[in-house]
C-alpha positions in Angstrom: 48.6 65.1 -8.6 50.1 62.4 -6.3 53.8 62.0 -6.2 54.4 58.3 -7.0 57.6 58.3 -4.8 55.8 59.5 -1.7 52.8 57.2 -2.0 52.7 54.4 0.7 52.5 51.1 -1.0 52.6 48.8 2.1 51.1 50.2 5.4 52.6 47.4 7.5 56.1 48.1 6.3 55.5 51.8 6.9 54.6 51.0 10.5 57.8 49.0 10.9 59.8 51.8 9.4 58.2 54.3 11.9 59.1 51.9 14.8 62.7 51.7 13.7 62.8 55.4 13.3 61.6 55.8 16.8 64.5 53.8 18.0 66.8 55.9 15.8 65.5 59.0 17.6 67.3 57.7 20.7 70.5 57.1 18.8 70.7 57.6 15.0 73.3 54.8 14.7 71.6 52.2 17.0 72.6 48.7 16.0 69.9 46.1 15.2 71.3 43.9 18.0 70.5 46.6 20.6 67.0 46.8 19.2 66.6 43.0 19.4 67.8 43.0 23.0 65.4 45.8 24.0 62.5 44.0 22.4 63.5 40.7 24.1 63.5 42.5 27.5 60.2 44.3 26.6 58.6 40.9 25.9 60.3 39.1 28.9 60.4 41.9 31.5 62.5 41.0 34.6 64.5 38.5 32.6 68.1 37.7 33.2 71.1 38.4 30.9 71.6 34.6 30.7 68.1 34.3 29.1 69.2 36.7 26.3 72.3 34.5 25.7 70.3 31.3 25.6 70.7 29.4 22.3 67.2 27.9 22.1 64.8 30.4 23.8 66.8 33.6 23.8 68.8 35.5 21.2 71.7 33.1 21.0 74.1 35.9 21.9 77.6 35.5 23.5 78.0 36.9 27.0 80.1 39.8 25.9 77.6 40.9 23.3 74.7 40.6 25.8 76.7 42.7 28.3 77.6 45.3 25.7 74.0 45.6 24.4 72.4 45.7 27.8 74.9 48.4 28.9 74.0 50.5 25.9 70.3 50.2 26.9 71.0 51.0 30.6 72.0 54.3 32.1 75.8 53.9 31.5 77.2 52.7 28.2 80.8 51.5 27.6 83.7 53.8 28.3 81.5 55.8 30.8 79.4 57.1 28.0 75.8 57.9 28.7 73.4 55.0 27.9 69.9 55.1 26.5 68.3 54.6 30.0 65.7 52.3 28.6 66.3 49.4 31.0 67.4 48.9 34.6 70.2 46.3 35.1 70.7 45.0 38.7 72.1 42.0 40.5 69.8 39.2 41.3 69.4 39.2 45.1 69.6 35.4 45.2 72.7 35.2 43.0 75.1 38.2 42.7 76.6 36.7 39.5 73.3 37.0 37.7 72.1 40.3 36.1 68.3 41.0 36.1 66.9 43.3 33.4 63.7 45.3 33.5 62.3 48.2 31.6 62.9 51.7 33.1 60.1 54.3 32.9 61.6 55.5 29.7 61.6 51.9 28.3 57.9 51.5 29.3 57.2 54.8 27.5 59.0 53.5 24.4 57.0 50.3 24.5 53.8 52.3 24.7 54.8 54.4 21.7 55.8 51.2 19.7 52.4 49.6 20.4 50.7 52.8 19.2 52.7 52.8 15.9 52.4 49.0 15.3 48.9 48.1 16.6 46.8 51.2 16.3 
């Protein structure tokens, strides 16, 4: 007998749930904003923090929020707490005021796992 409460009724939603649970395996209380910023960087690797802030083509995020979220994703979070180490954040060699964001090896691995969950 099939337990009606365990039966999957929408496979695509189950895949999305698995993807979100994968993010939660890094931090059980990860905010949606941090996930959005990671996915933006994953889809625009080597982007700048300014691009994330952009109203039209980015996430329309204030500078402070973009900084806080990218810090969470990098090796060092606020208040010297350990970050998720999913991105590398460095100064643009042509403009020291500009932060460049790219996936770390752990971030690349997460993207691979997300692709497997969602597309396979």
